C-alpha positions in Angstrom: 129.5 97.6 115.4 128.3 97.1 111.8 129.3 100.0 109.4 126.8 102.7 108.9 125.0 103.2 105.6 122.5 105.8 104.6 119.2 104.7 103.0 116.9 107.2 101.1 113.6 105.4 100.6 110.0 106.2 99.5 107.5 105.5 96.8 108.0 106.2 93.1 108.2 109.8 92.0 108.9 111.2 95.4 112.4 112.6 94.7 114.7 110.0 96.1 117.3 110.4 93.4 117.8 114.1 93.9 117.9 114.0 97.7 120.3 111.0 97.5 122.7 113.0 95.4 122.4 116.0 97.8 123.2 113.8 100.8 126.0 112.1 99.0 127.5 115.5 98.3 127.2 116.6 101.9 128.5 113.4 103.5 131.2 112.4 101.0 129.2 109.5 99.8 128.5 107.4 96.7 125.1 106.3 95.5 124.0 102.7 95.2 120.7 102.3 93.3 118.4 99.8 94.9 116.0 99.6 91.9 115.5 96.2 90.4 115.0 97.7 86.9 117.6 100.5 86.7 120.3 97.9 86.3 119.3 97.3 82.7 120.9 99.3 79.9 118.7 101.2 77.4 115.9 101.7 79.9 116.8 105.1 81.3 113.5 106.9 80.5 111.0 104.3 81.8 113.0 103.5 85.0 113.8 107.2 85.7 117.5 106.3 85.9 119.5 109.4 86.8 121.1 111.3 84.0 124.7 112.4 84.1 123.4 115.9 84.9 121.3 114.6 87.8 124.2 112.6 89.2 126.1 115.9 89.6 129.5 114.2 89.6 128.5 111.7 92.4 129.5 108.1 91.5 126.4 105.9 91.0 126.5 102.1 91.2 124.0 99.5 90.0 122.7 101.7 87.1 122.8 100.4 83.5 125.1 97.5 84.2 123.1 94.6 82.6 121.8 93.7 79.3 117.9 93.9 79.2 118.0 90.3 77.8 119.4 89.0 81.1 117.1 87.9 83.9 118.7 89.0 87.2 117.5 87.3 90.3 117.1 89.1 93.7 120.0 87.0 94.9 122.3 88.3 92.2 121.2 91.9 92.6 121.9 91.8 96.4 125.3 90.1 95.8 126.4 92.8 93.3 125.1 95.7 95.4 126.8 94.4 98.5 130.1 94.2 96.5 129.6 97.9 95.6 128.9 98.9 99.2 132.0 97.0 100.5 134.1 98.8 98.0 132.7 102.3 98.9 133.3 101.6 102.6 136.9 100.4 102.0 137.6 103.8 100.4 136.4 105.6 103.5 133.2 106.9 101.9 129.5 106.6 102.9 127.3 104.3 100.8 124.0 106.1 100.1 121.4 103.5 99.1 118.6 105.0 97.0 115.5 103.2 95.9 112.1 101.7 96.5 112.6 98.0 96.0 112.0 97.1 99.6 112.8 93.4 99.5 116.2 94.0 98.0 117.0 96.8 100.4 116.1 94.7 103.4 118.2 91.8 102.2 121.2 94.0 101.7 121.0 95.6 105.1 120.5 92.3 107.0 123.1 90.4 104.9 120.4 87.8 104.4 120.9 85.4 101.5 118.2 84.0 99.3 117.6 80.3 99.2 119.7 78.6 96.5 118.1 77.2 93.4 118.9 77.4 89.7 115.8 79.3 88.8 115.9 78.4 85.1 117.0 74.7 85.3 115.3 71.4 84.7 113.3 71.4 87.9 111.7 74.8 87.2 110.9 73.7 83.6 109.3 70.5 84.9 107.2 72.4 87.5 106.0 74.9 84.8 105.0 72.0 82.6 103.0 70.5 85.4 101.4 73.9 86.1 100.2 74.1 82.5 99.0 70.6 82.4 97.4 70.1 85.8 96.9 73.6 87.3 98.2 74.9 90.6 96.2 72.6 92.8 98.4 69.5 92.8 101.6 71.6 93.1 100.2 73.5 96.2 99.2 70.1 97.7 102.8 68.9 97.2 104.1 72.1 98.9 101.8 71.5 101.9 103.3 68.1 102.3 107.0 69.1 102.1 106.8 72.6 103.5 103.6 73.2 105.5 104.7 76.7 106.6 105.1 78.0 103.0 102.1 76.0 101.9 99.9 77.8 104.4 101.4 81.2 103.8 101.2 81.3 100.0 98.0 82.2 98.1 97.0 79.8 95.4 97.3 82.6 92.8 100.9 83.2 93.7 102.2 80.6 91.2 105.7 82.1 91.1 106.4 81.7 94.8 104.8 78.3 95.0 107.0 77.0 92.2 110.0 78.7 93.8 109.4 77.0 97.1 109.1 73.5 95.5 112.2 74.2 93.4 114.3 75.1 96.5 113.1 71.9 98.3 113.8 69.6 95.4 117.2 71.1 94.6 118.5 71.5 98.1 116.6 69.1 100.3 115.9 72.1 102.6 112.6 74.0 102.7 112.6 77.7 101.9 110.9 78.4 105.3 113.8 76.7 107.0 116.3 78.7 105.1 114.4 81.9 106.0 114.4 81.0 109.7 118.2 80.4 109.7 119.0 83.6 107.9 116.7 85.8 109.9 118.5 84.8 113.1 121.8 86.4 111.9 122.8 89.8 113.1 122.4 92.7 110.5 125.4 93.3 108.3 125.0 97.1 108.2 123.7 99.8 110.5 121.2 101.7 108.4 120.1 105.3 108.8 116.8 105.9 107.1 115.4 109.0 105.5 111.9 108.5 103.9 110.2 110.8 101.4 106.5 110.8 100.8 103.7 113.2 100.0 101.5 114.2 102.9 98.4 114.1 100.7 97.9 111.0 98.6 96.3 113.0 95.9 99.4 115.0 95.4 101.4 111.8 94.9 98.9 110.7 92.3 99.2 114.0 90.5 103.0 113.8 90.6 103.0 110.3 89.2 100.7 111.4 86.4 103.0 114.3 85.5 106.0 112.0 85.5 104.4 109.5 83.1 103.4 112.3 80.8 107.0 113.6 80.8 108.3 110.1 80.1 106.0 109.7 77.1 107.1 113.1 75.8 110.8 112.2 76.4 110.5 109.2 74.1 109.4 106.2 76.2 107.6 104.5 73.2 110.8 104.8 71.2 112.8 103.3 74.1 110.5 100.3 74.3 110.5 99.9 70.5 114.3 99.9 70.5 114.3 97.0 73.0 111.9 95.0 70.9 113.9 95.6 67.7 117.1 94.6 69.6 115.5 91.2 70.1 114.7 91.4 73.8 111.9 88.8 74.3 108.6 90.0 75.8 109.1 87.5 78.6 112.4 89.1 79.7 112.4 90.5 83.3 113.3 93.9 81.9 110.1 94.1 79.9 107.9 93.3 82.9 108.8 96.7 84.3 106.0 99.2 84.7 106.1 101.5 81.6 107.3 98.7 79.3 104.9 95.9 79.7 101.9 98.3 79.2 103.4 99.8 76.0 104.2 96.6 74.2 100.6 96.0 73.0 100.4 99.6 71.8 103.5 99.2 69.8 102.0 96.1 68.2 99.0 98.1 67.3 96.6 96.5 69.7 95.8 99.6 71.7 96.5 103.4 71.5 99.5 105.0 73.2 97.1 107.2 75.2 95.4 104.1 76.6 98.8 102.6 77.4 99.9 105.7 79.2 96.8 105.7 81.4 97.5 102.2 82.4 101.1 103.1 83.2 99.8 105.8 85.5 97.4 103.3 87.2 100.1 100.6 87.6 102.5 103.3 89.0 100.0 104.5 91.6 99.3 100.9 92.6 103.1 100.2 92.9 103.6 103.4 95.0 100.9 102.2 97.4 102.6 98.8 97.8 105.9 100.5 98.4 104.4 102.7 101.1 102.8 99.7 102.7 106.1 97.9 102.8 108.1 100.8 104.1 105.7 101.8 106.8 106.4 98.6 108.6 109.8 99.9 109.4 109.8 102.1 112.5 113.4 103.3 111.9 112.5 105.4 108.9 112.5 109.2 109.6 109.9 110.6 107.2 110.0 113.9 105.4 106.6 114.8 104.0 106.1 117.0 100.9 103.2 119.4 100.7 102.0 120.3 97.2 105.5 120.7 95.7 108.9 119.2 96.6 111.3 121.6 98.4 114.7 119.9 98.3 116.5 122.7 100.2 114.2 122.2 103.2 114.4 118.4 102.8 118.2 118.5 102.9 118.1 120.7 106.0 115.6 118.4 107.7 117.5 115.3 106.8 120.8 116.8 108.0 119.2 117.5 111.4 117.9 114.0 111.6 121.2 112.4 110.7 123.2 114.7 113.0 121.0 113.6 115.9 121.8 110.0 114.9 125.6 110.6 115.0 126.4 111.0 111.4 129.0 113.7 110.8 
């Protein structure tokens, strides 16, 4: 049997961090963040990375481990997170995965690898040059010829994945759809127990997101973004594509007001939360705990404990 891991999932601002710590305390666990942006240092406010006080003495992994100038791929993230999980298990503790980056979480659980490819090599540069010169049409036609499955599945506006599929084929001689078929046939690496958090009323979630963004702005998010800019982190860096950072860059250049930027952060956060829920609700194994107007973590811990006990977690 694959080893058990506990996964606390849900959309942004639903309280995953706090419940994850409470469950780690109860089950002698350590937290592994599955958040694609919390890995970057100097971004604690905008990514809502847990503070030392919020960690409450529970070891946290995959938080603040990378320079914001680095561009981490999904493959690298999954590899590093899996190394943390293996270490936690080897010490007889329970890995508690906390986060809302569904693609990464699924890849960790299944042990699925991502198709190889350099990502920033000569092939990618040549493909980008063709995109700028000729548009996406010829590239999508080429993808249809070499990988009809991916060509039919990808929208013409999804430039990033179209270029990625062509890159994989050129560098490996194997289509990305073939790689996906092969990896999907493998048995899962871990046996996950899922606890999901969400607001019962979507309007309550929207209000919580708004309050959270206001709190981030008051806590110094503009200064955090400014510090990254002054440190020389390029605007194209993956870290600065995060919600809360990308929207503030124009404001800090004087191209819009901070109030306008904050409203856009709220909008993008709500849109992201909706996408997270859409992804997560495809998983019938998630046991959902729904918040009413406010979040009651004492009740949530009790509910989660009952669910996990019924699933054999002691």
